[in-house]
C-alpha positions, 0 to 999 in steps of 0.5 A: 932767288930762293923761295921760303917753301920749306923745300917744297914739302909744305906747299905740297901738304896744302894741295888737297882740295885746291884747283890746279891750273896747269901750264901745258903744251911744253910739250903737250903729250907730257902735260896730258900725261900729267893730267892723266896721272892726276885722275889715275891717282884719284881713281879710288875716290868718288868722281865727284871728289877728284881734283879740279884741274884747268890745263892751257896746252899751248905747244906754240911756246918757244923751245925753253932750252934754245931760248934761255941758253941764248939769253932770250928769256923774254921770248918765253916770259910774256906767254907764260905769264898770260897763260898763268894769269888766265888760269887764275882768272878761271879759278886755279888756286894753285899753279903748276908749270908742267916743264922743268926747264921753264922753272928758270923763269920763276924769279921773274914772275910776280909775287902773286903768281909765285905764291900760287906756283907749286915749285917742281924743282923744290918738290924733287929735292924734298923726294931726294930728302927721303931717298937712299941710293944714287940717282941718275938725273935725266933732264934737258940740256937747258936744266943742266947748263942753267944749274937749275936743280943746283940752284934749289933750296936744300940741294947741298943736303941731297947733291951726293944722292944724284949724278948727272951725265957727262957732256956727251951723255947729256946730249944723248938724253936731251936728243935721243930720249927727251925729244923723241918722246915729244914726237910720240916715240914708243917709250918701250924702245927707249928703255934700253938707252935708260938701262945703259945709262944707269949702268954706266953711272952705277945709278940705283934709279933715275930722277925725272928731271923733265915732264917727258921723262914722267911719261917714260917713268909712268910706262916703266913703273906703271904710274906707281911710286918706286924706289928706283924713280924720283918723280915729282910730277907723280908725287904732286899728282898724288898729293892732289888726291891725298895727304902728303904723308902718303904722297911724298913717300919714295916707296909705294905703300901698296903694291897691287896684283900683278896684271898682264900689263904689270907683267910686261912692265915687270919684264922691262924692269928686269931688262933695266936691272940686268944691264 
C-alpha cells in the first residue's frame, strides 16, 4: 500500500508544535538516542519551547527481522497497536516508530493511526531526492529482504543514488554492525567496518536505514547534517524544532567551531575517507 504523503516531505513540514509519540525499545538505546537528538536539535530555543515527546520504550517486542521473515507479523502487530494507541491517549498528535523494519506493518494499521505516523522510510526517500552522489544503505536483513525501502513512493526516482550490500555483506551489517550497537558496542570500534564497506562499494556516504545506525551516525558526524550521511531520524528530530526548509537539507547551514570532541570526530571522518 502506498501512502499519499508526498514522499514524507509534507508531513514533516507540519511537525513543529506537535506532540510526538515515540514507539521505543526496538532497540532501547537507539530510541533513547533519537529523543536525545530531538532535544539537542532544540537546544538553541527556550526550554519551554522545546518539543513535547512521549516515549513508550518496551524492549519486549519480538525481533522484527526474525518475526517478519518467518511470516509471524502477528507476534509484533498487537504490541505495536497497543503502544501506538496508548501514546495517542497520552496526548501524542504525531507518532514515530523508532525502528525502520517495523514500518513493514504500516499497511496493517488503522487509518486513524496511519494518518498520525511520521513515515521514516518516506522521509528517507525525500532526503535522497535532495542528495547527490552514491550512498550505501545500512539496514537490517529484514528491511532488505522485505524490500521495505524499494516499496516507498518515489523510490524509482532515487534508486540510482543508492547501493545495497551483497548478501554476504548484508549479513555482516546485520550481525557485526547493527546488533553489536544494540548490545552497547563502542561506536568508535565500528567505524573501520563502515569505512571498509564504503570503500568496497565506492560509496560517497551512508544511508541510515536502521535506528541503531542513527546512533552510529551521531557519533561519527556529531549529530549534525552532513553530505556523507542520509539520516531520516535526524531530519525528523530537526523538523520538530524548526521549519523543514532547514531540517530536510542534507548539508548543514552552519558548521560550529571545532571543539576537542569535534576534533576527535574529524579524525574518525578522516579514517573513513582514507580507506
